[in-house]
N, C-alpha and C positions, 0 to 999 in steps of 0.2 A: 320416436317415433317409430312404428312395426315396420322395418325396413324389408326383414324375412317373414313372412308367415307360412303356415300351414298350405300348400299346392292342393287345391283340388281337382285342379285340368290335368287331363289323361298325360299331354303332352309334357307340360312343364314338371310334372310329378320327377323325369329324365332327369332336372338339371342339379350339376354336382358344383356349379363354379360361380361366385358371380364377381364381379367388380365394381366399384363405384368410383367412378373419374369423379374427379373437382374437372369443374371447369365456370368461368367466368366469362368469358366474352359471349356475343349474340349469337343467335340460331344462324345461319346463313342456309333459304332456300336453294337448293340446287335448279335450275330454270330447266334445265334438258331433263330430270325425271321428277321433278316436283317434290324431290325429297330434301327433309331437314338434315342439313350438317352442321356438328356442331363443335366451336373451337374449344376443343380441350386442352392449347395449351398456356399454359400460362406464363408469365414474367419469370425473369432470371431471379430475379431479385424477390419477389413472390417463393419463388421456390425454396431457395437456400434462408429465408427466413421463419418460414415453417418448418423445414427441417430442423434449425435451431430451437426453435421451443420445442419439439420430439424432443429434444438430446439435450436437452435439459434434466429426466427423467431418466437417470442413470441403471435404471432397475428395469427398463425398457433394449435389450437385448437388440443390437445393430447386424448386422451383416451387407459384402458387398458384393457382386456381379458383375463381371464382364464378360461380354460374347457380339460375335455377329450372326444375327437375324435374317431368317429369310424368310417370304410369306407367299404362298401363294392359297389363296381362297383361305379356305382354315385352316390350310395346316402350315405350322412351323417347326420352321429349322434353326435350332438355336447351336452354335460354338463356340465351346470358349477355350479360354487359351490351353491350358493343361490337357486338350487334346480334348478332351472328351466330346459328347454331344448330346439334341435331346431333340426328340421328333414330339412334337404335340396336334392333337387336331383340335380345336376351341368354336362349336359351332353355338352361333348365337339363340338362343331360343326366342327371349324377349328383352326389350329395352323401355325404362323407365325412365321418365326426366323429375325429378326431386328437385322442388322446388318450397326448399326450406324459409321460413319466415324466423328473420333474426339474425340472417348468416349471411357471410360474408360470400360466400358461394354456394353453388345449386351443384345438382350432382346427377354422375347418370349410372343408374341403375342397369349393367347389364348380366341376364342370365345364360349361362352357357353349359351345355354337355360336352365334359372338356375328357379327353382322351390320351394315354402316352401310347404313343407310339413306337417301332423301331425305324432307323435310316431306311431300312428298304421301299418305306412307306412315301418316303416323297420322292417328289419326278424328280427325273436328271432333266433339266432344263437349262433355260437362261433366261426365258421368259418368264418373269415376279412379280408379283403385285409389288415388294418391299423388299430391299437389301438396305439395312442398318448397321451402322455399329451404336453399340448399346454398354451404356452405363450406369449400373441401378444400384442402389440404398435401400437398403429393406430393415423395417423395424417389425419383429419379431411380438407380436400382443399374446398370441397364442400359438397353438401347435394348428388352429385352424387359419385366422386373421392376424393378416399381417399388411405394412403400411409402406408405399413402394413410392420414391422416389429416384424418375425415372429419366435420365438423360439423354435420347439416341441423333443419331445426324446420320443423316441419309447417306449413301455411299457413292450416287448420283450427284447429284445438287451440293451436296455440303451442307445441307439445310441442318439447322440444330434445333430441337423441341426439346422442349418442360411439361414434362407430367406427373401428377403425383395423381395415386388410384389405392382406395382399400382392395384388398382381396380376401377371398373367405372362400374357404373351400367345405360345399355343403355336405349334410348327410342326414337322412331322414328319421334318424333318430335320437340328432342331436337336440336339445331346449333351446328353442327359438327365443326365449323372454334372455335366457346369458347372452347369446348371440346380439339381439337386437341390444343390451346395456352397452358390450364392448365395442360396436360397431358405434354408435351414439359416441359413447365417450370418448374417439377416435377423433369424429368429428368437433364435437366439445374442444377438442384441443387444437384442430388446424384453423376455429374460428379465432380461439382468442387473441385478440388484440391484446396492445399497452405491454404483453412479457418484456421483463428487460431478457434481452439475449445480445452477446457478443457482437457488436459488428464483423461484417463479412471480413474475414481476415486472407492473406496473401500467403502460399494455400491455404484453402480454408481445412482444418481440421476436426475431423469425427473423430469421437474418438482418439483411436489408436491409427486409422485410418487418414493421412495424407492425399488429399483429393486437388488440382487444381479445377475451381469454376468453369 
């Protein structure tokens, strides 16, 4: 499936970042604004089952990130344990609902203009849209394509969510054919059922990284 195509639309030519978010739940119609809302949270069991399937391939490099995240509109401020921080602007330009035949999951493809900023660009305010603690396990498939397993805990209501998504850093001079093949290969891994994986241990062991689900 051609997930990344040559973009003729003038606006979408600005796109430099894509996310492909797994979702399985039904779409919900927001009665206040008549917009569709997607349930992108998957179950804890599915989250670890899929991670185990990916982790079988020891050639895929994996690393971990832990940080606090503050969001105001399209601005994201990430604060890491080592006291470093990052401010990002992610402006969504397009959303496509990908209903893939014979697949266990559907995907939301979101196209963004992503820009790295400095901390002075993030407003000094307590009026946040979102405030979360993030633990993320990232599998590197190439210098541009990553598979992310993200656990987020809302710091206000303590709600825990599990999300899986592919992110792709786009450039106009890339080979779209190879990019599409790589992303489709990841989707096939995610949708492969029946693979023998170890049961979820307490704590779960990800290579040499120990975590508690």
